[in-house]
C-alpha positions in Angstrom: 26.5 -36.4 -25.7 29.2 -34.2 -24.3 30.2 -36.4 -21.4 32.9 -39.0 -20.6 30.7 -40.8 -18.1 28.6 -43.9 -19.1 25.2 -42.4 -19.7 24.0 -45.9 -20.8 24.5 -47.4 -17.4 21.6 -49.1 -15.6 19.9 -47.7 -12.5 17.5 -44.8 -11.8 19.4 -42.4 -14.2 19.9 -44.8 -17.2 20.7 -42.9 -20.4 21.4 -39.8 -18.2 17.6 -39.2 -17.8 15.4 -39.2 -14.8 11.7 -40.1 -14.6 10.7 -36.4 -14.4 9.5 -34.5 -17.5 12.2 -32.9 -19.6 12.1 -29.7 -21.8 12.5 -30.4 -25.5 13.1 -27.6 -28.0 13.4 -28.1 -31.8 14.4 -25.2 -34.1 14.3 -25.4 -37.9 16.2 -22.5 -39.6 16.4 -21.7 -43.3 20.1 -22.1 -44.2 19.6 -20.1 -47.4 18.0 -17.1 -45.8 19.3 -13.8 -47.1 16.4 -11.5 -46.4 17.6 -8.4 -44.6 19.2 -10.3 -41.7 15.9 -12.0 -40.6 16.5 -15.6 -39.6 13.4 -17.4 -41.0 12.8 -20.2 -38.5 10.2 -22.4 -36.8 10.7 -23.4 -33.1 8.7 -26.1 -31.3 9.0 -26.1 -27.5 7.6 -28.7 -25.2 8.3 -27.7 -21.5 7.0 -31.0 -20.0 7.9 -34.0 -22.2 8.2 -37.5 -20.9 11.0 -39.4 -22.7 10.6 -43.2 -23.0 11.5 -46.2 -25.2 15.2 -45.2 -25.7 17.1 -47.3 -28.3 20.8 -47.1 -28.8 22.3 -47.9 -32.3 26.0 -48.4 -32.9 27.8 -49.2 -36.1 28.7 -45.7 -37.3 31.4 -43.3 -36.2 28.9 -42.1 -33.6 26.1 -43.5 -31.5 22.5 -42.9 -32.5 19.7 -42.6 -30.0 16.1 -43.2 -31.0 13.7 -41.9 -28.4 10.0 -41.6 -28.1 8.3 -38.9 -26.0 4.9 -37.7 -24.9 4.4 -33.9 -24.5 2.2 -33.2 -21.5 -0.1 -30.1 -21.6 0.9 -27.3 -19.3 0.3 -23.6 -18.9 3.9 -22.6 -19.8 3.4 -23.6 -23.5 0.0 -21.9 -23.9 -1.2 -18.4 -24.3 -4.3 -19.2 -22.3 -5.3 -22.5 -20.7 -3.1 -25.6 -21.4 -1.1 -26.8 -24.4 1.4 -29.6 -25.0 3.5 -27.7 -27.4 4.3 -24.0 -28.3 5.3 -23.0 -31.8 7.3 -19.8 -32.5 7.5 -18.7 -36.2 9.9 -16.0 -37.4 9.6 -14.6 -40.9 9.9 -11.4 -42.8 6.2 -10.5 -42.4 5.6 -7.7 -39.9 1.8 -8.3 -39.5 0.7 -10.8 -36.9 -1.8 -13.4 -38.2 
């Protein structure tokens, strides 16, 4: 958390979050990739995720946050229709499957 304010305060913006859906993007990249400059990776994007059940854990040199979320289906994450999540895969294969 890159902030000096208390994001764990109570109120409507507790944990620095609001009640509106948030975008979540998770990218997994192969750290040992040496194939012609291609970054082999998998990206999961949820444009409308509702974050809930936030738990703060102290005891280390940093603070851990455990969160649960529900991805809501929307047109942004779908090629056609509605989908809760969009996956983007990058590899060395030029043919689309």
